[in-house]
N, C-alpha and C positions, 0 to 999 in steps of 0.2 A: 971482679965484683966492685961496682962503684960504691963508695962510701963517702959520707960527709958529716961534718960536725956543724950544726946550725949555729950561727952567730947572729946576734941581734942586728948587726950592720949588714948581714948578707941579704941578697935580694931573693924574692920569691922565685924569680926566673932562674936564678942560679940553683936554687933548691930543686926545682923541677928537673933541671938537667942532671943534677947529681942523683936524683931519685930514679933515673932511667935504668939503673943497673938492676941486677938480680942476685939475691942471696938465698941459699937453701935454708929453710927453717929446720930446727931440730925435730925429729920425729916425735910425735906425742905418744909416749909409751908409759903406761902405768907399771908399777913394780910391787913386789912383795916386801913387807916390813915385818920381821918376826919379833920385834921388841915386846909386844903385848903377850906373845905366846912363849916367852923364854924367861922363867921356867914354865909359865902357863899352868895347865891343869896337871894335878898329880894323879888324877883318876877320873873316871866318868866322862861327861861331855858338857859343853857349853851350848846354850840355846838362846833364849830371849835376851834382848838388850834394851836399855832405855837411857837416854841422856838428859840431864838437867843441870842447871846452874845452882851451885851451893856456895855461899860466901864469895860470890864473884868468880868462882872457878867452875868450869864445865866439867862434870865427872860422868863416867860411864858405869852403869849398873849392869852386871852380867849374871844371868840366872842359868839354871841347868840342874845337873845331878853330879855332884862332886863333894869331896871332903877336904880338898886342898887346891888352892889356886894362887899363882904368883908367889909360891913359897909360904903362903899363909894357910893355917888350919882353920877352915870355916866351911859351912855347908849351904848349898842351894842358891845363895845370892851373895855377891861381893861387889865392892866399888873400886874402880880404877881411875886414877888421876892422870890424864894424858900428858899434862905439863911436867909432872915429876916422874911418871912411870911407876908410882907407888900404889900397891893394892892395900885395901883396908877392909875389915870385917863390917858387916851391917848387923849389929846387935846379936851376933851369934848365928845369923842366917835362918833358913827355913829347912826343917828336917823332920825325920821320924826316927825314933830311938831303936825300934825293933824291926823295921822293914825298910825297903828301898823308898826313896823320896825324890821329888824333883820340883823345880819351879818351871812353869811353862809359859807364863805371861807376866810382863811388867809394864806398868803404865803410871800415870800421875792423875790425881783427882783431888779436888778441893771439897772437903767434907764440911767446911764452914769456918775453919780456923786457919786457912791457908793451904796451899798445895802440899799433898803428901804422896809418898811412893806407895803403890799398891802392887802386891805380888800374889799371883795365883798359881796353883799347881796341885800336887798330891803330896801333902805333908801333914804331920800331926800337930806341929807347933812352929811358931816363929819366935826365936829367941827364948824358948822355954816358957812363953806366956800362955796362959789358959785361954780357951775360946779363940784360937787363931788357926784352927784347922782349915787347910786348903786355900784360905784367902786371908791376907793380913795387910795391915797398913803401917808404914814407917814414917814417923813425923820428924825424923832427923836425929832423934835420941833414943826412942823406944818403940817397941812393937805393940800393936793392939789389934783386936778383932774388928769386924764390921759392925757398925752401929745397929744394923737390922738383923744381925745374926749370920751364921755360917752356912756354907753349902755342905750337903752330906756326901759329895763325891768330888772328884778332881775338877779343877778349873784349867781350861786349855787356851782360852782367848779372852781378851778384854778390849773395849773400845769406848771412849767417851764420845757422846753425841748429844747435842742440844741440851747440855747441862746434866745429862744422866750418865751413869756408869753402866755399860752393858757387859755382861759376863756370860761366857759360854763354856760348856764342859760336859761332863758325864754325870752330873748330879740329877736327882729327882726332886729334891726340895732345897730351899735356901731360906734361912731364917724361919724355918717352920712352915713356909708357904710352898705349895705344890708348884713346881716350875721345872718342866722336863727339859733340862739341858740348856736353857737360856732364860735370863731375867735381867731386869734393869733396876738401878737404885738411884734415889734422890733423897736429900735430907728431908724434903717436905712430905714425901710419900713412902719412904722406905723401899722395900723390895716389891717389885711387881712382875708377874709372869708375862711373857709375850705370847698371848693366845694360848693355844694348846701345846706349844713347844714341840719337841721331837716326837715322831711316831716310833714304830718298832724298827728293828735292824740288828745287825750283829754288833754287840757291844757299842750301842749308839753313843755318840758324843758330838758336840759342836767344837770344831777345831780351829775355825778361822772366822774373824769378823772384820769388816771393812766398810767405811763410809764412802759412797761413790754416787756420782750423778751421771747417768748415761744419756742425759737429755730429757728425761722425764721428771727430773727433780731429785734432790739428794735423798738417799735412802741407806739403810743399814743392810749390808749383804752378809749372810751367814752361810757358811759351808761346813760340811762334816761328813760323818758316816751314820746315815739314818735313812729309813725308807721315805720319810716325809717330815716336814716341819711346818707347824701351823696349818696342817691340812694340805700343804703343797707337796706334791710327789717329787722325789729326787733328792740329790745331795746338796742343793743350793736354792735359796729363796731370798727375798728381800722384804724388810720390815719398813713400812711407811711411817711408823710412829703410832699407828693404831690398828694396822692390819697387815697380814702377810700377802705377798704377791708372787706368782710364778714368774720366772725369768725365761722368756722364750719357751722352747720346748723342754727345757731342763737338761740335767746331766745325771746319768746313772753310771754304774760300774760293771766291770767285766768279771770280777771274782768276788768271793765272799768278803774279803778284807778291803775291797775298794772303798774309797772315800776321798773327800777333798780335805787337804791338810794345810793349804796356803792360798791366800788371795792377795794379788798385787794389782797396782794400777800403773799403766805405762802408755804415754802418748794418747790419753783420753779413752783407752780401752781397759776393760777389766779382765784379768787373767786368773784362772784357778788351777792349782796344781795338786796332785795327790797320787793315788795308787790306781792305775788302770782305769781311766775314765773314758766314758763314751757319751758324747753329746747326743741327745735324742734326735733322730732324723738324719744322722750322718753315719757313715761307715767307719770301722776301724777303732782301735784302742789308742788312747793318747795319755801322755803324762801331764800335759798342760793344755788347757782349753781357753779360748778367748770369747768374750761377749762383746760384740760390736755395737750393741745398742738395739739390734734387731734380730741377730742370729748368733748361735754358738758355732764355733769351728775349732778344728785342731790347730795348735800352735807349735810348729816345729815337728821334728820326728819323735818317735816313741823312744823314751829314755830308759824304760825299765824301772824296777825298784819303786821307790817312793820319792816324790818331789815334796820337800818339807818347807821350802822357803822361796818366796818370789819378791823381787825388789827391783825398782828402776833406779839406775845410777849412771852418772856421767863421769867416766874416768879421765876426762879432758879431751876426748876425741868425739864426744857426742853421747847422748843418753842411750842406754841399752837396757833390756830386761835380763836380769840375772836369776838363775834358778839353782838352788842348793838341794841336795838330796842324799839318799842312802841307797846302796846296792845299785849304783849307776856307773859301773866301771868304764863304759864307753866314753863318758865325759868326765871321769874322775871326780864325781860328786859336785862339781861346780861348772856351770855352763852359762854362756851368753848367747842370746838370740840375735843372729845376724840374718836379717831378712826372714827366711822361713826355715833356717837351719840352726840348731843348737851346736855351739862349738866350745870345746874345753877352754877354760880360762888359765892360760899360762901354766900348764902342767897339772892344774887341779890339786885335789887333796889326796895324799897317799899315806900309807903305813908300810913298815918293813914287811917283807914277804914271809918272815919266819915268826913263830910264836915268841913272846906273848902278844903279838900284834892282833888287833881286832879289825873288823871291816871298817874302813874310814867312812865318815858321814859328815854332812853339814846339816845343822839344825837351826841356824840363825844367821840372818844377814841384816846389817844395820849401817846406815850412813852416819858417820861421825865427822862433822865438818865437811871437807871435800872428799874424804876417804871412805872406803868400804871396809867394815869389820865383819869377818867371817868366824862363826863359832860352830863347834861340833866336836867330833872325836877323830883326830888325825895327828900325825907327827911331822908332816911336811906339807908345805904349800909350794908346788913346783920343786925347786931345789933348796928352798929356805926352811930350815928347822923351825917348827912351831907346834907346840903342844896344845891342840884344841882351840887355839885362838890365833888369828893372824890378821894383819891389815893389808888391804890392797890400796897402796898409795896412788892417788890420782897424779897424772903427769902435769907438769907445769908448762902450759902452752906459751909459745913464743909471743910476747906482747906485740911485736912489730908485724907478725903475720895476721893482719887485721881481718882478712877474709877467711882465714883458717884453712888455706889450701896447701900448706906445707912449704910455700915458697914466699920469700919476702921480695916483692917487686913493685912496679908502678901501680899494679892493680890494687895493692893494699893502700897506697896513697889515695887513690880515687875512692876506695871504699870508706876510708876515714873522712875524706873531704866531703863526700855526700852527706854523711851524718853530721859533720861539723856545720855545713851550710844549713841543714835542717834544724840545727840546735837540738839534735837528738841527745838525750842523757848519756848514751853509749859513747859519745865523743868527749865526755868529761873525764879525760885520762888522769888528771891529777886529783880527782875526787873532791874538789872544793865546792861542788854544787852549781858551778857556772861553766857553761861552754864558751870559752873565749880564746884569745891568742896564746895564752899560756898553755892550753891543751894542744894547740897547733905545734908549738915549740917542743912540747913533750913528745908528740908523735915523731917529729923529725929526729930527736935524739934517740928514741927507741929504735928507729930504723937504722940509724948510724951504728948503734951498738950491735945490730945483727942478732943472730940466734946461734 
């Protein structure tokens, strides 16, 4: 392997001769990190997650159904500081005293006095405060209810869009206003229903909300388990801001419990996952379906069980679509779409084979910095012990492998030089905002260091 240390007095010609060698780059391989899940959950499961900066520190909020997390006694929602690894309570959490409870959605919204944390789910109180049933806001020091009133059923999904907070779930009214499963809030107008909302169905609910532009303009996509929404038949439709629209020929189910539980966006396409889905006009049953902008199609092979989470993430080797679920033993509850095939991610999520083990599940996926956080009910990720929470740490790509082919050679020099000559910002290797000779020297030293 030819190597060189660039000196200011060296000639460019000499550099080119030395750059003629070849070095193998380190394989880009993500890995499991169990720190967030040790001790992790004491019971129950983790699901929704949300990241925000507080006091200059980026913290992660984790929801779900539990009474203990990170060695801390608290319920429904807790906060984790990635810098210190310390868990802290959020005003006592969200819970019910005499029944099971859960938080299913976490987001942020500015009600007029600055951004606040909003938590939705199925609970009777947040921090013991009155009028916080199923939907509550945290201002950093205390819990309070919604200014326009509370929903009369569980909240499963939330999304801010065009200044309004959209809420989906299994409720029939919110703030005393009839709103079948979906409504929006603004300080100026309070709660507003979205047309007729959900139609009939088996235990109907809106489980997923996502803003997406398929080329026809940005709209809010809503998926769930219902016969129709806003008069549009099937498990998914989109809201323009004033009316509901059908999406292609729509999506239905194969069994009574079928429904859409997750919506994700990857490489300009919208994906929906759930329980035994059937795109209208196509054959077969699928766990995940894709909307191309003109047609629905199956995405990958049938996984079985329920697909509960979909997220696009780049582990350092390129962006892929990840799917988490439950009762999916063939992919161990966590899979990555490679072309048209779902493959298990590094051993997936497992539990001991003997009682008191429960069936492992994934209920939440979240990108934190460069890494992927996985939440659910499990005790291992691959061979890494992790109780209900684990981080998939992105690989560190070799900086000298400029074209990303796994080999450091003259082709990387040419790739860098082309960008350098074009004054492309990607050639600003030292990050000073200027593409100049200092960046050229930086590349040569990176090449010399190898991988």
